[in-house]
BAZAGU-109148 format. One record per atom (N, C-alpha, C): residue number from 1; atom name; x, z, y; residue in three letters. Coordinates in nm, 3 decimals, decimal comma. Each point is the difference from the previous one (the first is absolute). Layout:
REM BAZAGU-109148
{rec NUM; CA; {X; Z; Y}; ala}
...
//
This chain:
REM BAZAGU-109148
{rec 1; N; {0,087; -0,003; -0,120}; unk}
{rec 1; CA; {-0,091; 0,002; 0,109}; unk}
{rec 1; C; {0,104; 0,014; 0,127}; unk}
{rec 2; N; {-0,034; -0,103; 0,119}; unk}
{rec 2; CA; {0,078; -0,008; 0,111}; unk}
{rec 2; C; {-0,045; 0,124; 0,090}; unk}
{rec 3; N; {0,099; 0,035; 0,103}; unk}
{rec 3; CA; {-0,032; 0,099; 0,085}; unk}
{rec 3; C; {-0,135; -0,039; 0,082}; unk}
{rec 4; N; {-0,034; -0,130; 0,053}; unk}
{rec 4; CA; {-0,116; -0,037; 0,057}; unk}
{rec 4; C; {-0,120; 0,035; -0,098}; unk}
{rec 5; N; {-0,010; -0,035; -0,135}; unk}
{rec 5; CA; {-0,102; 0,038; -0,083}; unk}
{rec 5; C; {-0,015; 0,143; -0,016}; unk}
{rec 6; N; {0,088; 0,078; 0,009}; unk}
{rec 6; CA; {-0,014; 0,145; 0,021}; unk}
{rec 6; C; {-0,049; 0,052; 0,096}; unk}
{rec 7; N; {0,034; -0,042; 0,128}; unk}
{rec 7; CA; {-0,041; 0,011; 0,128}; unk}
{rec 7; C; {-0,165; -0,023; 0,002}; unk}
{rec 8; N; {-0,038; -0,118; -0,047}; unk}
{rec 8; CA; {-0,149; -0,028; -0,004}; unk}
{rec 8; C; {-0,063; 0,073; -0,093}; unk}
{rec 9; N; {0,041; 0,011; -0,119}; unk}
{rec 9; CA; {-0,064; 0,110; -0,090}; unk}
{rec 9; C; {-0,001; 0,162; 0,076}; unk}
{rec 10; N; {0,082; 0,036; 0,080}; unk}
{rec 10; CA; {-0,010; 0,146; 0,054}; unk}
{rec 10; C; {-0,108; -0,014; 0,114}; unk}
{rec 11; N; {0,005; -0,129; 0,095}; unk}
{rec 11; CA; {-0,114; -0,043; 0,099}; unk}
{rec 11; C; {-0,140; 0,013; -0,049}; unk}
{rec 12; N; {-0,015; -0,084; -0,146}; unk}
{rec 12; CA; {-0,129; -0,014; -0,058}; unk}
{rec 12; C; {-0,046; 0,131; -0,036}; unk}
{rec 13; N; {0,077; 0,086; -0,052}; unk}
{rec 13; CA; {-0,042; 0,127; -0,055}; unk}
{rec 13; C; {-0,049; 0,101; 0,105}; unk}
{rec 14; N; {0,094; -0,006; 0,085}; unk}
{rec 14; CA; {-0,042; 0,087; 0,151}; unk}
{rec 14; C; {-0,124; -0,020; 0,061}; unk}
{rec 15; N; {-0,036; -0,146; 0,006}; unk}
{rec 15; CA; {-0,113; -0,029; 0,059}; unk}
{rec 15; C; {-0,112; 0,013; -0,119}; unk}
{rec 16; N; {0,026; -0,014; -0,111}; unk}
{rec 16; CA; {-0,107; 0,027; -0,106}; unk}
{rec 16; C; {-0,063; 0,165; 0,060}; unk}
{rec 17; N; {0,095; 0,065; -0,004}; unk}
{rec 17; CA; {-0,031; 0,168; 0,008}; unk}
{rec 17; C; {-0,056; 0,017; 0,131}; unk}
{rec 18; N; {0,030; -0,072; 0,114}; unk}
{rec 18; CA; {-0,065; 0,011; 0,121}; unk}
{rec 18; C; {-0,158; -0,057; 0,004}; unk}
{rec 19; N; {-0,001; -0,106; -0,072}; unk}
{rec 19; CA; {-0,147; -0,039; 0,016}; unk}
{rec 19; C; {-0,094; 0,083; -0,079}; unk}
{rec 20; N; {0,029; 0,035; -0,115}; unk}
{rec 20; CA; {-0,046; 0,129; -0,070}; unk}
{rec 20; C; {-0,053; 0,109; 0,106}; unk}
{rec 21; N; {0,101; 0,032; 0,076}; unk}
{rec 21; CA; {-0,055; 0,126; 0,095}; unk}
{rec 21; C; {-0,035; -0,050; 0,128}; unk}
{rec 22; N; {-0,020; -0,125; 0,063}; unk}
{rec 22; CA; {-0,074; -0,069; 0,089}; unk}
{rec 22; C; {-0,166; -0,007; -0,054}; unk}
{rec 23; N; {-0,006; -0,033; -0,119}; unk}
{rec 23; CA; {-0,128; -0,046; -0,051}; unk}
{rec 23; C; {-0,100; 0,108; -0,021}; unk}
{rec 24; N; {0,053; 0,129; -0,006}; unk}
{rec 24; CA; {-0,087; 0,127; -0,008}; unk}
{rec 24; C; {-0,054; 0,044; 0,145}; unk}
{rec 25; N; {0,060; -0,048; 0,105}; unk}
{rec 25; CA; {-0,044; 0,027; 0,154}; unk}
{rec 25; C; {-0,162; -0,066; 0,013}; unk}
{rec 26; N; {-0,071; 0,123; 0,028}; unk}
{rec 26; CA; {-0,138; -0,048; 0,041}; unk}
{rec 26; C; {-0,007; -0,049; 0,132}; unk}
{rec 27; N; {-0,069; -0,071; 0,040}; unk}
{rec 27; CA; {-0,045; -0,068; 0,119}; unk}
{rec 27; C; {-0,012; 0,107; 0,112}; unk}
{rec 28; N; {-0,052; 0,120; -0,040}; unk}
{rec 28; CA; {-0,024; 0,070; 0,103}; unk}
{rec 28; C; {0,103; 0,113; 0,030}; unk}
{rec 29; N; {0,113; -0,051; -0,038}; unk}
{rec 29; CA; {0,132; 0,089; 0,022}; unk}
{rec 29; C; {0,115; -0,103; 0,040}; unk}
{rec 30; N; {-0,036; -0,126; 0,045}; unk}
{rec 30; CA; {0,080; -0,097; 0,033}; unk}
{rec 30; C; {0,080; 0,042; 0,132}; unk}
{rec 31; N; {-0,058; 0,086; 0,089}; unk}
{rec 31; CA; {0,077; 0,031; 0,120}; unk}
{rec 31; C; {0,045; 0,161; -0,008}; unk}
{rec 32; N; {-0,009; 0,049; -0,114}; unk}
{rec 32; CA; {0,061; 0,138; -0,012}; unk}
{rec 32; C; {0,155; -0,035; 0,019}; unk}
{rec 33; N; {0,035; 0,117; 0,046}; unk}
{rec 33; CA; {0,134; 0,017; 0,039}; unk}
{rec 33; C; {0,057; 0,152; 0,007}; unk}
{rec 34; N; {0,090; 0,047; -0,037}; unk}
{rec 34; CA; {0,040; 0,146; -0,031}; unk}
{rec 34; C; {0,029; 0,094; 0,178}; unk}
{rec 35; N; {0,021; -0,103; 0,068}; unk}
{rec 35; CA; {0,035; 0,064; 0,159}; unk}
{rec 35; C; {-0,003; -0,128; 0,107}; unk}
{rec 36; N; {-0,021; 0,062; 0,113}; unk}
{rec 36; CA; {-0,025; -0,117; 0,097}; unk}
{rec 36; C; {0,143; -0,119; 0,000}; unk}
{rec 37; N; {0,122; 0,032; -0,042}; unk}
{rec 37; CA; {0,113; -0,077; -0,010}; unk}
{rec 37; C; {0,013; -0,090; -0,106}; unk}
{rec 38; N; {-0,076; 0,024; -0,089}; unk}
{rec 38; CA; {0,005; -0,050; -0,136}; unk}
{rec 38; C; {-0,036; -0,120; -0,006}; unk}
{rec 39; N; {-0,001; -0,123; -0,087}; unk}
{rec 39; CA; {-0,079; -0,101; -0,024}; unk}
{rec 39; C; {-0,130; 0,028; -0,067}; unk}
{rec 40; N; {-0,109; -0,060; 0,015}; unk}
{rec 40; CA; {-0,118; -0,003; -0,088}; unk}
{rec 40; C; {0,051; -0,052; -0,144}; unk}
{rec 41; N; {-0,133; 0,043; -0,105}; unk}
{rec 41; CA; {0,034; -0,049; -0,121}; unk}
{rec 41; C; {0,013; -0,177; -0,003}; unk}
{rec 42; N; {-0,065; -0,063; 0,084}; unk}
{rec 42; CA; {-0,006; -0,142; 0,001}; unk}
{rec 42; C; {0,120; -0,059; 0,066}; unk}
{rec 43; N; {0,021; 0,067; 0,103}; unk}
{rec 43; CA; {0,122; -0,036; 0,093}; unk}
{rec 43; C; {0,134; 0,012; -0,087}; unk}
{rec 44; N; {0,000; 0,083; -0,096}; unk}
{rec 44; CA; {0,121; 0,021; -0,095}; unk}
{rec 44; C; {-0,005; -0,108; -0,111}; unk}
{rec 45; N; {-0,135; -0,051; -0,051}; unk}
{rec 45; CA; {-0,004; -0,092; -0,091}; unk}
{rec 45; C; {0,062; -0,137; 0,083}; unk}
{rec 46; N; {-0,078; -0,008; 0,098}; unk}
{rec 46; CA; {0,048; -0,130; 0,065}; unk}
{rec 46; C; {0,166; -0,008; 0,043}; unk}
{rec 47; N; {0,042; 0,100; 0,037}; unk}
{rec 47; CA; {0,135; 0,028; 0,052}; unk}
{rec 47; C; {0,096; -0,047; -0,121}; unk}
{rec 48; N; {-0,038; 0,026; -0,144}; unk}
{rec 48; CA; {0,078; -0,034; -0,115}; unk}
{rec 48; C; {-0,010; -0,141; -0,027}; unk}
{rec 49; N; {-0,138; -0,051; 0,004}; unk}
{rec 49; CA; {-0,033; -0,124; -0,039}; unk}
{rec 49; C; {0,073; -0,113; 0,093}; unk}
{rec 50; N; {-0,016; 0,034; 0,145}; unk}
{rec 50; CA; {0,044; -0,068; 0,098}; unk}
{rec 50; C; {0,137; -0,010; -0,001}; unk}
{rec 51; N; {0,072; 0,105; -0,058}; unk}
{rec 51; CA; {0,162; -0,006; 0,004}; unk}
{rec 51; C; {0,037; -0,107; -0,086}; unk}
{rec 52; N; {-0,047; -0,037; -0,105}; unk}
{rec 52; CA; {0,062; -0,126; -0,057}; unk}
{rec 52; C; {0,026; -0,121; 0,088}; unk}
{rec 53; N; {-0,116; -0,043; 0,081}; unk}
{rec 53; CA; {0,043; -0,099; 0,109}; unk}
{rec 53; C; {0,132; 0,013; 0,088}; unk}
{rec 54; N; {0,006; 0,129; 0,038}; unk}
{rec 54; CA; {0,119; 0,010; 0,085}; unk}
{rec 54; C; {0,132; 0,020; -0,088}; unk}
{rec 55; N; {-0,030; 0,061; -0,134}; unk}
{rec 55; CA; {0,116; 0,012; -0,058}; unk}
{rec 55; C; {0,056; -0,142; -0,049}; unk}
{rec 56; N; {-0,080; -0,087; -0,026}; unk}
{rec 56; CA; {0,059; -0,151; -0,046}; unk}
{rec 56; C; {0,061; -0,064; 0,109}; unk}
{rec 57; N; {-0,037; 0,015; 0,133}; unk}
{rec 57; CA; {0,052; -0,054; 0,096}; unk}
{rec 57; C; {0,153; 0,051; 0,022}; unk}
{rec 58; N; {0,016; 0,137; -0,017}; unk}
{rec 58; CA; {0,124; 0,065; 0,014}; unk}
{rec 58; C; {0,094; -0,028; -0,118}; unk}
{rec 59; N; {-0,051; -0,015; -0,125}; unk}
{rec 59; CA; {0,108; -0,010; -0,111}; unk}
{rec 59; C; {0,026; -0,165; -0,003}; unk}
{rec 60; N; {-0,072; -0,074; 0,083}; unk}
{rec 60; CA; {0,035; -0,139; 0,013}; unk}
{rec 60; C; {0,062; -0,048; 0,128}; unk}
{rec 61; N; {0,067; 0,116; 0,059}; unk}
{rec 61; CA; {0,049; -0,047; 0,148}; unk}
{rec 61; C; {-0,056; -0,031; 0,098}; unk}
{rec 62; N; {-0,127; 0,010; -0,019}; unk}
{rec 62; CA; {-0,102; -0,059; 0,111}; unk}
{rec 62; C; {0,024; 0,112; 0,136}; unk}
{rec 63; N; {-0,071; -0,078; 0,108}; unk}
{rec 63; CA; {0,009; 0,095; 0,114}; unk}
{rec 63; C; {-0,097; 0,080; 0,024}; unk}
{rec 64; N; {-0,034; 0,116; 0,027}; unk}
{rec 64; CA; {-0,109; 0,111; 0,020}; unk}
{rec 64; C; {-0,009; -0,014; 0,159}; unk}
{rec 65; N; {0,058; -0,079; 0,069}; unk}
{rec 65; CA; {-0,022; 0,007; 0,147}; unk}
{rec 65; C; {-0,125; -0,006; 0,057}; unk}
{rec 66; N; {-0,075; -0,105; -0,056}; unk}
{rec 66; CA; {-0,138; -0,016; 0,037}; unk}
{rec 66; C; {-0,098; 0,005; -0,129}; unk}
{rec 67; N; {0,008; 0,123; -0,047}; unk}
{rec 67; CA; {-0,055; 0,018; -0,122}; unk}
{rec 67; C; {-0,157; 0,037; 0,030}; unk}
{rec 68; N; {-0,063; -0,072; -0,082}; unk}
{rec 68; CA; {-0,151; 0,019; 0,010}; unk}
{rec 68; C; {-0,057; 0,007; -0,142}; unk}
{rec 69; N; {-0,075; 0,108; -0,013}; unk}
{rec 69; CA; {-0,049; 0,035; -0,143}; unk}
{rec 69; C; {-0,135; -0,092; -0,004}; unk}
{rec 70; N; {-0,019; -0,040; -0,146}; unk}
{rec 70; CA; {-0,133; -0,088; -0,017}; unk}
{rec 70; C; {-0,103; 0,096; -0,009}; unk}
{rec 71; N; {0,015; 0,156; 0,009}; unk}
{rec 71; CA; {-0,122; 0,080; -0,018}; unk}
{rec 71; C; {-0,030; 0,029; 0,143}; unk}
{rec 72; N; {0,070; -0,050; 0,109}; unk}
{rec 72; CA; {-0,036; 0,008; 0,156}; unk}
{rec 72; C; {-0,148; -0,008; 0,020}; unk}
{rec 73; N; {-0,073; 0,101; 0,044}; unk}
{rec 73; CA; {-0,143; 0,002; 0,045}; unk}
{rec 73; C; {-0,090; -0,018; -0,118}; unk}
{rec 74; N; {0,052; 0,025; -0,147}; unk}
{rec 74; CA; {-0,087; -0,029; -0,116}; unk}
{rec 74; C; {-0,073; 0,138; -0,028}; unk}
{rec 75; N; {-0,127; 0,018; -0,012}; unk}
{rec 75; CA; {-0,045; 0,124; -0,051}; unk}
{rec 75; C; {0,013; 0,019; -0,130}; unk}
{rec 76; N; {0,011; 0,121; -0,037}; unk}
{rec 76; CA; {0,009; 0,066; -0,120}; unk}
{rec 76; C; {-0,118; 0,006; -0,068}; unk}
{rec 77; N; {-0,056; -0,095; -0,092}; unk}
{rec 77; CA; {-0,147; 0,005; -0,057}; unk}
{rec 77; C; {0,018; 0,070; -0,113}; unk}
{rec 78; N; {0,081; -0,014; -0,090}; unk}
{rec 78; CA; {-0,008; 0,082; -0,128}; unk}
{rec 78; C; {0,151; -0,012; -0,075}; unk}
{rec 79; N; {0,045; 0,107; -0,107}; unk}
{rec 79; CA; {0,126; -0,016; -0,063}; unk}
{rec 79; C; {0,012; -0,150; -0,066}; unk}
{rec 80; N; {-0,099; -0,037; -0,076}; unk}
{rec 80; CA; {-0,003; -0,129; -0,079}; unk}
{rec 80; C; {0,029; -0,118; 0,144}; unk}
{rec 81; N; {-0,071; 0,001; 0,082}; unk}
{rec 81; CA; {0,002; -0,097; 0,095}; unk}
{rec 81; C; {0,141; 0,000; 0,074}; unk}
{rec 82; N; {0,056; 0,103; -0,012}; unk}
{rec 82; CA; {0,149; 0,013; 0,067}; unk}
{rec 82; C; {0,081; -0,037; -0,105}; unk}
{rec 83; N; {0,020; 0,018; -0,095}; unk}
{rec 83; CA; {0,056; -0,048; -0,132}; unk}
{rec 83; C; {-0,002; -0,141; 0,002}; unk}
{rec 84; N; {-0,094; -0,062; -0,025}; unk}
{rec 84; CA; {-0,014; -0,145; -0,001}; unk}
{rec 84; C; {0,023; -0,070; 0,112}; unk}
{rec 85; N; {0,015; 0,053; 0,144}; unk}
{rec 85; CA; {0,044; -0,046; 0,086}; unk}
{rec 85; C; {0,164; 0,011; 0,013}; unk}
{rec 86; N; {0,054; 0,083; -0,063}; unk}
{rec 86; CA; {0,138; 0,020; -0,011}; unk}
{rec 86; C; {0,072; -0,058; -0,098}; unk}
{rec 87; N; {-0,073; -0,061; -0,115}; unk}
{rec 87; CA; {0,080; -0,039; -0,100}; unk}
{rec 87; C; {0,093; -0,121; 0,007}; unk}
{rec 88; N; {-0,054; -0,108; 0,093}; unk}
{rec 88; CA; {0,091; -0,096; 0,011}; unk}
{rec 88; C; {0,119; 0,040; 0,068}; unk}
{rec 89; N; {0,015; 0,102; 0,073}; unk}
{rec 89; CA; {0,134; 0,056; 0,081}; unk}
{rec 89; C; {0,086; 0,091; -0,099}; unk}
{rec 90; N; {-0,095; 0,055; -0,086}; unk}
{rec 90; CA; {0,094; 0,050; -0,093}; unk}
{rec 90; C; {0,054; -0,070; -0,110}; unk}
{rec 91; N; {-0,058; -0,120; -0,033}; unk}
{rec 91; CA; {0,026; -0,093; -0,102}; unk}
{rec 91; C; {0,156; -0,084; 0,054}; unk}
{rec 92; N; {-0,024; -0,036; 0,158}; unk}
{rec 92; CA; {0,116; -0,051; 0,047}; unk}
{rec 92; C; {0,112; 0,097; 0,021}; unk}
{rec 93; N; {-0,028; 0,146; 0,004}; unk}
{rec 93; CA; {0,127; 0,079; 0,019}; unk}
{rec 93; C; {0,060; 0,017; -0,153}; unk}
{rec 94; N; {-0,089; -0,017; -0,105}; unk}
{rec 94; CA; {0,041; 0,015; -0,121}; unk}
{rec 94; C; {0,101; -0,131; -0,045}; unk}
{rec 95; N; {-0,040; -0,105; 0,036}; unk}
{rec 95; CA; {0,047; -0,120; -0,009}; unk}
{rec 95; C; {0,131; -0,012; 0,026}; unk}
{rec 96; N; {-0,001; 0,062; 0,152}; unk}
{rec 96; CA; {0,146; -0,005; 0,079}; unk}
{rec 96; C; {0,107; 0,112; -0,089}; unk}
{rec 97; N; {-0,045; 0,088; -0,040}; unk}
{rec 97; CA; {0,085; 0,106; -0,088}; unk}
{rec 97; C; {0,036; -0,107; -0,122}; unk}
{rec 98; N; {-0,099; -0,057; -0,071}; unk}
{rec 98; CA; {0,023; -0,041; -0,121}; unk}
{rec 98; C; {0,117; -0,093; 0,024}; unk}
{rec 99; N; {0,017; -0,073; 0,115}; unk}
{rec 99; CA; {0,092; -0,120; 0,006}; unk}
{rec 99; C; {0,152; 0,043; 0,035}; unk}
{rec 100; N; {0,002; 0,131; 0,057}; unk}
{rec 100; CA; {0,137; 0,048; 0,014}; unk}
{rec 100; C; {0,076; 0,042; -0,113}; unk}
{rec 101; N; {0,144; -0,053; -0,004}; unk}
{rec 101; CA; {0,099; -0,011; -0,138}; unk}
{rec 101; C; {0,053; 0,146; 0,004}; unk}
{rec 102; N; {0,068; 0,034; -0,103}; unk}
{rec 102; CA; {0,050; 0,135; 0,022}; unk}
{rec 102; C; {0,118; -0,010; 0,092}; unk}
{rec 103; N; {0,064; -0,124; 0,007}; unk}
{rec 103; CA; {0,107; 0,044; 0,098}; unk}
{rec 103; C; {-0,077; 0,032; 0,144}; unk}
{rec 104; N; {-0,099; -0,082; 0,058}; unk}
{rec 104; CA; {-0,072; 0,004; 0,083}; unk}
{rec 104; C; {-0,043; 0,135; 0,057}; unk}
{rec 105; N; {-0,059; 0,070; -0,117}; unk}
{rec 105; CA; {-0,028; 0,145; 0,014}; unk}
{rec 105; C; {0,089; 0,109; 0,008}; unk}
{rec 106; N; {0,134; -0,047; -0,045}; unk}
{rec 106; CA; {0,102; 0,090; 0,009}; unk}
{rec 106; C; {0,091; -0,032; 0,156}; unk}
{rec 107; N; {-0,018; -0,137; 0,048}; unk}
{rec 107; CA; {0,096; -0,012; 0,109}; unk}
{rec 107; C; {-0,050; -0,013; 0,132}; unk}
{rec 108; N; {-0,140; -0,047; -0,006}; unk}
{rec 108; CA; {-0,076; -0,040; 0,098}; unk}
{rec 108; C; {-0,024; 0,132; 0,110}; unk}
{rec 109; N; {0,021; -0,017; 0,127}; unk}
{rec 109; CA; {-0,038; 0,108; 0,069}; unk}
{rec 109; C; {-0,124; -0,033; 0,100}; unk}
{rec 110; N; {-0,080; 0,067; 0,015}; unk}
{rec 110; CA; {-0,135; -0,008; 0,078}; unk}
{rec 110; C; {0,016; 0,130; 0,105}; unk}
{rec 111; N; {-0,058; -0,029; 0,095}; unk}
{rec 111; CA; {-0,001; 0,083; 0,111}; unk}
{rec 111; C; {-0,154; 0,046; 0,038}; unk}
{rec 112; N; {-0,039; 0,140; -0,021}; unk}
{rec 112; CA; {-0,108; 0,043; 0,018}; unk}
{rec 112; C; {-0,046; -0,002; 0,150}; unk}
{rec 113; N; {-0,090; -0,064; 0,043}; unk}
{rec 113; CA; {-0,028; 0,000; 0,148}; unk}
{rec 113; C; {-0,039; 0,133; 0,078}; unk}
{rec 114; N; {-0,039; 0,079; -0,074}; unk}
{rec 114; CA; {-0,037; 0,135; 0,042}; unk}
{rec 114; C; {0,112; 0,085; 0,083}; unk}
{rec 115; N; {0,115; -0,006; -0,105}; unk}
{rec 115; CA; {0,121; 0,093; 0,046}; unk}
{rec 115; C; {0,147; -0,101; 0,009}; unk}
{rec 116; N; {-0,021; -0,129; -0,041}; unk}
{rec 116; CA; {0,099; -0,084; 0,014}; unk}
{rec 116; C; {0,120; 0,041; -0,119}; unk}
{rec 117; N; {-0,036; 0,078; -0,075}; unk}
{rec 117; CA; {0,092; 0,022; -0,124}; unk}
{rec 117; C; {0,029; -0,106; -0,092}; unk}
{rec 118; N; {0,126; -0,033; -0,057}; unk}
{rec 118; CA; {-0,012; -0,102; -0,083}; unk}
{rec 118; C; {0,009; 0,078; -0,145}; unk}
{rec 119; N; {-0,079; -0,071; -0,082}; unk}
{rec 119; CA; {0,017; 0,046; -0,143}; unk}
{rec 119; C; {0,009; -0,112; -0,089}; unk}
{rec 120; N; {0,056; 0,002; -0,119}; unk}
{rec 120; CA; {0,033; -0,077; -0,095}; unk}
{rec 120; C; {-0,145; -0,024; -0,048}; unk}
{rec 121; N; {-0,026; -0,151; -0,030}; unk}
{rec 121; CA; {-0,154; -0,036; -0,006}; unk}
{rec 121; C; {-0,052; 0,067; -0,151}; unk}
{rec 122; N; {0,073; 0,015; -0,097}; unk}
{rec 122; CA; {-0,053; 0,071; -0,103}; unk}
{rec 122; C; {-0,064; 0,121; 0,013}; unk}
{rec 123; N; {0,102; 0,096; 0,093}; unk}
{rec 123; CA; {-0,028; 0,131; 0,030}; unk}
{rec 123; C; {-0,119; 0,018; 0,097}; unk}
{rec 124; N; {-0,011; -0,119; 0,086}; unk}
{rec 124; CA; {-0,113; -0,005; 0,096}; unk}
{rec 124; C; {-0,133; -0,012; -0,081}; unk}
{rec 125; N; {0,018; -0,086; -0,100}; unk}
{rec 125; CA; {-0,133; -0,010; -0,091}; unk}
{rec 125; C; {-0,039; 0,122; -0,075}; unk}
{rec 126; N; {0,120; 0,071; -0,038}; unk}
{rec 126; CA; {-0,038; 0,143; -0,069}; unk}
{rec 126; C; {-0,064; 0,062; 0,105}; unk}
{rec 127; N; {0,027; 0,036; 0,135}; unk}
{rec 127; CA; {-0,059; 0,083; 0,106}; unk}
{rec 127; C; {-0,141; -0,053; 0,014}; unk}
{rec 128; N; {-0,047; -0,154; 0,010}; unk}
{rec 128; CA; {-0,135; -0,036; -0,003}; unk}
{rec 128; C; {-0,075; 0,071; -0,088}; unk}
{rec 129; N; {0,038; 0,028; -0,123}; unk}
{rec 129; CA; {-0,083; 0,052; -0,118}; unk}
{rec 129; C; {-0,029; 0,130; 0,020}; unk}
{rec 130; N; {0,126; 0,068; 0,059}; unk}
{rec 130; CA; {-0,019; 0,151; 0,042}; unk}
{rec 130; C; {-0,109; -0,009; 0,098}; unk}
{rec 131; N; {0,007; -0,060; 0,104}; unk}
{rec 131; CA; {-0,081; 0,011; 0,100}; unk}
{rec 131; C; {-0,154; 0,021; -0,044}; unk}
{rec 132; N; {-0,026; -0,111; -0,093}; unk}
{rec 132; CA; {-0,143; 0,022; -0,049}; unk}
{rec 132; C; {-0,044; 0,115; -0,093}; unk}
{rec 133; N; {0,123; 0,039; -0,043}; unk}
{rec 133; CA; {-0,032; 0,112; -0,107}; unk}
{rec 133; C; {-0,001; 0,141; 0,079}; unk}
{rec 134; N; {0,069; 0,005; 0,129}; unk}
{rec 134; CA; {-0,019; 0,120; 0,074}; unk}
{rec 134; C; {-0,154; 0,007; 0,028}; unk}
{rec 135; N; {-0,048; -0,134; 0,051}; unk}
{rec 135; CA; {-0,141; -0,012; 0,054}; unk}
{rec 135; C; {-0,084; 0,042; -0,122}; unk}
{rec 136; N; {0,016; -0,033; -0,115}; unk}
{rec 136; CA; {-0,101; 0,024; -0,104}; unk}
{rec 136; C; {0,010; 0,138; -0,014}; unk}
{rec 137; N; {0,116; 0,082; 0,004}; unk}
{rec 137; CA; {-0,015; 0,151; 0,009}; unk}
{rec 137; C; {-0,086; 0,069; 0,131}; unk}
{rec 138; N; {0,034; -0,054; 0,089}; unk}
{rec 138; CA; {-0,079; 0,019; 0,115}; unk}
{rec 138; C; {-0,165; 0,012; -0,034}; unk}
{rec 139; N; {-0,030; -0,143; -0,048}; unk}
{rec 139; CA; {-0,143; -0,025; -0,038}; unk}
{rec 139; C; {-0,036; 0,099; -0,107}; unk}
{rec 140; N; {0,069; 0,062; -0,104}; unk}
{rec 140; CA; {-0,041; 0,101; -0,077}; unk}
{rec 140; C; {-0,041; 0,114; 0,073}; unk}
{rec 141; N; {0,087; 0,042; 0,084}; unk}
{rec 141; CA; {-0,015; 0,126; 0,085}; unk}
{rec 141; C; {-0,130; -0,041; 0,059}; unk}
{rec 142; N; {-0,012; -0,118; 0,076}; unk}
{rec 142; CA; {-0,126; 0,003; 0,063}; unk}
{rec 142; C; {-0,146; 0,018; -0,090}; unk}
{rec 143; N; {0,029; -0,050; -0,086}; unk}
{rec 143; CA; {-0,124; 0,005; -0,131}; unk}
{rec 143; C; {-0,012; 0,151; -0,025}; unk}
{rec 144; N; {0,111; 0,066; -0,036}; unk}
{rec 144; CA; {-0,026; 0,144; -0,024}; unk}
{rec 144; C; {-0,056; 0,071; 0,124}; unk}
{rec 145; N; {0,037; -0,032; 0,107}; unk}
{rec 145; CA; {-0,061; 0,059; 0,138}; unk}
{rec 145; C; {-0,153; -0,042; -0,010}; unk}
{rec 146; N; {-0,042; -0,130; -0,011}; unk}
{rec 146; CA; {-0,137; -0,016; -0,006}; unk}
{rec 146; C; {-0,080; 0,036; -0,112}; unk}
{rec 147; N; {0,070; 0,062; -0,087}; unk}
{rec 147; CA; {-0,063; 0,062; -0,123}; unk}
{rec 147; C; {-0,072; -0,112; -0,069}; unk}
{rec 148; N; {0,094; -0,099; -0,014}; unk}
{rec 148; CA; {-0,058; -0,120; -0,091}; unk}
{rec 148; C; {0,085; -0,021; -0,122}; unk}
{rec 149; N; {-0,065; 0,000; -0,107}; unk}
{rec 149; CA; {0,086; -0,015; -0,122}; unk}
{rec 149; C; {0,092; -0,105; -0,008}; unk}
{rec 150; N; {0,128; 0,040; -0,033}; unk}
{rec 150; CA; {0,100; -0,092; -0,004}; unk}
{rec 150; C; {0,036; -0,064; -0,137}; unk}
{rec 151; N; {0,020; -0,123; 0,013}; unk}
{rec 151; CA; {0,010; -0,059; -0,151}; unk}
{rec 151; C; {0,109; 0,018; -0,056}; unk}
{rec 152; N; {0,035; -0,013; -0,127}; unk}
{rec 152; CA; {0,134; -0,001; -0,055}; unk}
{rec 152; C; {0,078; -0,115; -0,007}; unk}
{rec 153; N; {0,116; 0,023; 0,087}; unk}
{rec 153; CA; {0,080; -0,115; 0,046}; unk}
{rec 153; C; {0,117; 0,008; -0,103}; unk}
{rec 154; N; {0,007; 0,082; -0,096}; unk}
{rec 154; CA; {0,144; -0,012; -0,079}; unk}
{rec 154; C; {-0,027; -0,075; -0,139}; unk}
{rec 155; N; {-0,110; -0,050; -0,009}; unk}
{rec 155; CA; {-0,006; -0,068; -0,145}; unk}
{rec 155; C; {0,050; -0,149; 0,006}; unk}
//
């Protein structure tokens, strides 16, 4: 198995678990958040899904100077609708990862636009997976605080 195949396997498994969590969120709790400074439940879902679009630009050394998200002014209708809208962007991101050789993953530098830090591409991609995993953990705590039964994600 190549490094890119392992990365895709990891991304796919992380997303599978995120979706299990998101799908139990009732519409009545879409705007719930633990405090005023936190994201709402749906803002967190969108943040994770929307990130694939930006990650794809970054890992392909595109410019984020005039970044405009396809989600701009798009209402959050439902988790299912959001997943359907996000699917082509997810597929494009995964296809980009699939095309990288082991050499590219170990030698190509990418610059994260938020802080200007240079990272090796493979390392950067692992951090992308970690980003979503952290939000999955946050979402679990949201569900707990909302007193909503949490699905088993370790199967």
